[in-house]
N, C-alpha and C positions, 0 to 999 in steps of 0.2 A: 290941245296939244296933238300934234300929228304923230303917227306911227313912224318910227325911224328904222328902216330895214337894216341899215348898216350897223346900228347899235344892237339890234336883235341878233344879227349874224355873229357879232363879236362874243355874244354870250352862249352861243351854241357849242356843242361838243365838236372837237376838232374832226375834220374829215379824214378819211383814210384813202390811200391810193390803191390798197389791196385789202379786200375783206374776205376772210376765210369762213365759209358757211358750214364747215364740218360741225356736226352737232356737239361733239365733245369740246369744241372751242367756245360754244355759245352758252352751255349750262352744265352744271355738275350732276343734275338729277335726270339726265336724259333717258336713263333706263326705265324710268317710271312713266315715260310719255308714249303715247300711241304714235304710229307712223304719221297719221294726219296732224297730230299736235307738233311733231318734229318738223314736218315740211312747212307748217304754218309759221313756226318760230323762225325757221330759216328764211322764208319769204319776207316776214316782217323785218328781219335784220337787213336783208337786201334793200328793202324799201327805205329804211332809215338811212343807211349809208349812201344809197343812191342819191337821195335828196340832199344830204349833207354835202356830197361831192358837187352836186349841181349848184347849190346855193353859194358854195365857196369857189365856183368857177374853175373846178378842176377840168382838165381836158379829157381825162379818161379815168376809168375805174376798172380794176381787175377783180373779178369775182371767182374765188376758188370754190368749186362745187364738188370736186372729185370725179371719178369715173363711174364707179358703181354700176347700177342698172340704167342710169340716165334719167330717172324720174325728176330729180331736182333740176338738172340741166334743162330738161324740156319745159318745166314750169317756169324757170327763169327766162328762157327765150320767149315763151308765150307772153309773159308779163312785159318784157322789154319791147316786143314788136309794136305795142300800142302806145308807147311813151313818146310824146312829141319832143322830149328833151334829148332823145337818142338820135345821133346821126347814123351810126351803125354799130353792130356788135358782131363778134366772131369768136368761135371756139376752135381755133387751130392749135397746133402744137406750140407750147410755150417752153422756153429753155428751163425755167424754174419750176413750173407746175405741170409739165407734160401735157396730156390731153384733158386734164381736169379743171380747166379754167376758161372763163369767158372774159374777153376784153371789151369794154363798152367805151365807145367814143361819143362824147357829148356834142350836141349841136349848140355851140355857144354863140 
């Protein structure tokens, strides 16, 4: 029996068009986590929803990272720049999220 990608895709979690990486949105025990653990959880969440969006052929994904000191944003951009699935990404002012979001355009 051959692997059927379409059937596998139908059993996956639904993709999101917008993913919020604020740590309080991702877990309730974030106060017990170190900064390294927090950013790792945020990047793992990004990777999960990035590939779900890609597999489901979404044209774009908006990632809310907040403004803060810019560490998460720079880690996200560093990760995205090496992804062949990405046509482009930009972090310009967004009417809903201000300067705290990056919009990823997929190379479909």
